[in-house]
N, C-alpha and C positions, 0 to 999 in steps of 0.2 A: 465569439462572444467573450468579453472580458469578465473576469471574476467579479462577482458582486460582494464577496466576502473578504475581509482582510485576513490574509494567510501569512503566518509568521514561521520562522524556523525554530527548531530545538525546543520542543515542549518539555516541561518538567517530567522526569521519569515517573514519579509517583502519580501524577495525573494521567499519563499514558497507561500505566499498569492498571489503574482504577477503571478507565474507560474500557480497556480490552477485557478485563475480567468480568465487568458488569454486562458485557455482551457476549460472554462465553468464548472469546477468542484467546489464543495463546499469548502469554506475556513472559514466560519463563526466560527468554532470551533477550528481553529488553533490558540493555545495559546503558549506562551513560554514553559510551562510545557509539552504540548503534544510533543514538538520537541525533548524531551529527546530520543525518539525512532524513529526519522526520520534520513534518510540518503540522501546524495546528491553526484552528480558527476559534476565536473566543478569548477569554482572559487567560493569563498565565496560571492563575490559581484555579480556574474552571474552564478548561478547553471544552468547546462544544463539538469538535471533531478533530480527528487526527488521521494521517497517513504517513507511511514510511517507505523508504527505499534502502535496498542494499545494492550498492554499485559494484560491478565486477567487469571493468573494462567496457566493452561494448554491449554488455548485457546487464540487466538489473532485475531485481526481485521487488515487486510492489507488494507491500505488506501492511497489515494492521490498519486497514481502513475502517474506522468507526465514527459514527455520528450519534450523539445523544438522541433518544427517542423524539423528544419534542422538537428537534431541528431537522428531522428527516422529511423528505418531500419538499424541501425548500431549495434544492440545488447545491447544498453545501458538499455533499459527497462528490458530486460531479466536478465542482470547483477545486476540491482537494486533489482529485485524480488528475485533472488538467494541469494543475500547478506541478505536481510530481512529474508528470510527463515532460513538461517544458524544462524543468530542472535537470532531469536525466538526459534530455536531448542536448542541452547546452554543455554537458559534460561528455559528449561523444557516444552516449548509449544509442544503439540502433534497435534493440529489442527489449521490451519489458515483459517479464513473466509473472504469473501469480497463481496461487492456489486458493480455492474457495470452496466452502460447502454450502454457502447460503446466497451468494450474489452473483452467480453465473450469468443470469439474464441481464443484470445491471451492467456488468463489464462487456458483454456481448453487444449491448446497445451503444457502447463507446468504442467499438472497433476491435475488441479482443476476440480471438478465435480459439477454439479448442485445439489442443496439441496433445500428442502422446507423451506421457511422462518419460518414456524410454528415450525420447528424442530431445530431452532437456540437455543444454550444455553442462559439461562437467562442473563448472563454477556454481550453477544454480542447483544441480543435484547435491552438491556438498553443503548446502546451507542447512542450518538446523530445521527451518520451516519445512523444507522438502524432505529431508531425511528422517526427522523425528517427530516434529510437532503437528504436522497436518496429516490426517488419515489418508490412506491409499485411495479411499473413495472420493477425495477432493477432486474437483474439476481443475485441470491444469490448462491455463490459457496463456496466449501470447499476443503481443501487439508490436508490429514493426513501426518504428518512429521514422517518419520521413521529413525531409527538409521542406 
């Protein structure tokens, strides 16, 4: 199924920080350089949803998925995740990892499976999200990207 939402790259940092903070998600490490692999839907001044990636060779960390409350249940979050997965795959990523305290079921319905935090690759373990920002109680999930 093709995305029904126009998804663009590199949202404004202030808008991303506002969306993340209004949803109780970490924003401390959102810098201009991190935004090189972030995507959004909506206007530049008022994104309705965002998702980000941190790329580490064949691994990636999917992070910062948030959709404004009035746009939830319309498929926007799924479209953002699919876009991020296609983007990562096109850059040679074979596994996408993520941490979540609230959306484990959402991601499992999209093919992500639970993984042991101890089994995380070193490049993922060294991210700020993994090491500092997300609590140890967060679900750690992975999805293998296939051709």
